[in-house]
C-alpha positions, 0 to 999 in steps of 0.5 A: 524497525522501530525508526521506520515504524515511528516515522510512519506512526507519528508522521500520520498523527502529525499530519492531522489524521485522526482516524484509526490506524491498523497495524500488522506486524510480525509476532511479538517475539520477532520484534525488538523490544523498543518497537513492542513499547512504542506499539503498546504506547501507540495502542492506547492512542487509537492504533489497531495492532495485530502480531503475527498471522493469528487474527482475532476480531469480535465486533458487534456482530463480527466474530472472526478468527484467521490463521494463515500458517504456512502463507506468506505474511504478506498475503495475510495481510488482505484477509486481515484488512478485508475484515477490519473494513466491514466495521465501516461505512460503505463510503468511508476511505480507506488506505492500504499502504506499506508501513515500513517506508512510507511518510505522510507529509500532509493529510492525504484524505483532506480533500478527497471525496465520495458519495453514494452516488458515485464511489471511487477507488485508486491504485498507484503504478510504478514507472515503466522505466523503473520497474515493468514486466520485463524487468521481472523477468530478467531480475526477478524470476519468483515474482516473474513466475508468480506472475504466469501463474496468476495469469495462466499464461505462457511467456509468449502469450503475456509478453504479447499482451502485456510487455509494454504496460505499467506496473501497479503496485499493491501495497498502496490502494486508496478506495471507499470500504464498498469498493476496496472491500470488493478488490480485497477479497477478489485478491485473497480468493485469486491467491486462494484459487490459484494456490499462489502464496509465494513471494510476489503472488500480491503483485501478480494479483493486483495485475491481474485484477487491473488487467484482466478484470478491470480493463477487460469487463469494466466496472460498475457504471457507479463506480470511478476506479483510476490507477494512477502514474507514479508521481501523482495523486495522493501516494507517490511510490518515488522510485523513479527520481533518478529518471531523466524526465525529472532532472530539471525538475524542483523535486523539493519546495520547502523541505517538502517532497513533490509529485511531478506536476509540482504539488506535494505528495501527501504520503511518499512511499519507498523513501528508503530508495533515495538518500536525500529523502533517507536523511531528510526524514531521518532528522524529521524522526528526531523532530517528532520523537522530541515532540512525543516526548515533550 
């Protein structure tokens, strides 16, 4: 929607982030005229916009064209951003995030560092109580079947090994280009190898890579890879704010939403899951649009 898109882009710029913002949206024929006008306006101000699933990039030595006809649209994102990421230096930080329900409270890149000697990659997890593998098996059969397909296990084998594990989120990643690109490529290759193109395959792929490859095989000694618990680090997926352990925590300070440790959440994901956040950010959007029009 226009409101979600405008809130994402305007809050990112308001936070002080001045880097590239790359978007992939449905085709223009599926977008509201107001959204198209806003995207055209933003495209003239440093936002890169791809529509639909036909992507062509020409930049220096790179000339790519992808066509993802018949593939669940979310899965095309991984190859799109893998290709785009090659235009940055190996140590540049890149964030992959779902822009439909994201709000930037502060610039997430201000205090994050890395160098050629120690590269960094950050994944983010749901809270076990709010969303876990057993939850998928009970309440989301399509995603659960995708999980079994990617892992190549029976239900019994899967639960014997992973029932108590946390779910990683496929739409929230931060890392330096050379590392992030590796995992984007791994996800894309895994989807092709397993021919998993249904809804939920992106969730299955990122969790397979974490549990079956990173934790089982390990990572290069020069790469520091972390999967952050919900309510920590740069991206707060937010959906567990009704949990009992948070009842006595002050999650709002000076109209800023906090991580569970009391530090401001730089980026809030899934804010629409909470009525209080929906109302707060709806008011902030009006302020941002007013600033834009002045």
